[in-house]
C-alpha positions as CSV (number, residue, x, y, z in Angstrom):
1,X,4.8,7.2,-14.0
2,X,5.5,3.7,-12.7
3,X,5.4,3.3,-8.9
4,X,6.8,0.2,-7.3
5,X,7.1,1.2,-3.6
6,X,4.8,3.2,-1.4
7,X,4.8,4.6,2.1
8,X,2.0,5.5,4.5
9,X,2.1,9.2,3.6
10,X,1.5,8.5,-0.1
11,X,-1.8,6.8,0.7
12,X,-3.0,9.5,3.1
13,X,-2.1,7.7,6.3
14,X,-5.3,5.6,6.0
15,X,-6.5,4.1,9.3
16,X,-9.1,1.6,8.0
17,X,-8.7,-1.5,5.8
18,X,-10.2,-1.1,2.4
19,X,-9.7,-0.4,-1.3
20,X,-8.5,3.1,-2.0
21,X,-8.2,5.1,-5.2
22,X,-4.6,6.3,-5.6
23,X,-2.7,8.2,-8.3
24,X,-1.5,4.9,-9.8
25,X,-4.7,2.9,-9.6
26,X,-6.5,1.1,-6.7
27,X,-4.8,-0.1,-3.6
28,X,-6.2,-2.7,-1.2
29,X,-4.9,-2.1,2.4
30,X,-5.4,-4.7,5.1
31,X,-5.6,-4.3,8.9
32,X,-2.2,-6.0,9.0
33,X,-0.7,-3.4,6.7
34,X,-2.0,-0.6,8.9
35,X,-0.6,-2.3,12.0
36,X,2.9,-2.3,10.4
37,X,2.6,1.4,9.5
38,X,1.3,2.2,13.0
39,X,4.5,0.5,14.5
40,X,6.9,1.7,11.7
41,X,5.5,4.9,10.2
42,X,8.4,5.2,7.7
43,X,8.1,1.6,6.4
44,X,7.7,1.2,2.6
45,X,5.9,-1.6,0.9
46,X,6.4,-3.0,-2.6
47,X,3.3,-2.8,-4.7
48,X,2.1,-6.1,-6.1
49,X,-0.3,-6.0,-9.0
50,X,-3.5,-8.0,-8.7
51,X,-4.9,-9.8,-11.7
52,X,-7.4,-7.6,-13.7
53,X,-10.8,-8.8,-14.5
54,X,-13.6,-7.6,-16.9
55,X,-15.0,-5.8,-13.9
56,X,-11.8,-4.0,-13.0
57,X,-12.0,-0.2,-13.2
58,X,-8.2,0.3,-13.3
59,X,-5.0,-1.3,-12.1
60,X,-5.4,-3.0,-8.8
61,X,-2.6,-3.4,-6.3
62,X,-1.9,-4.8,-2.8
63,X,1.0,-4.3,-0.5
64,X,3.8,-6.9,-0.7
65,X,7.3,-7.1,0.7
66,X,8.1,-4.4,3.2
67,X,11.2,-2.4,4.3
68,X,11.1,-0.9,7.7
69,X,14.4,0.9,7.1
70,X,16.5,1.5,10.2
71,X,14.0,1.7,13.1
72,X,15.1,3.5,16.2
73,X,15.0,1.3,19.4
């Protein structure tokens, strides 16, 4: 299954920056990403593939463009 967008629920509502094993590969989450999700819990990010290396254990991704949907004021 190819995944191209992800929300906070899909990564287990992580609260710390780091590299996480997900069902599609590995995802690096930054403190800035978590700040967005804390403010907009329903926001979705586009997954961006990171270049693989000989040391890569699987596909590596980071969070790219985001969609905060229709936030309530």
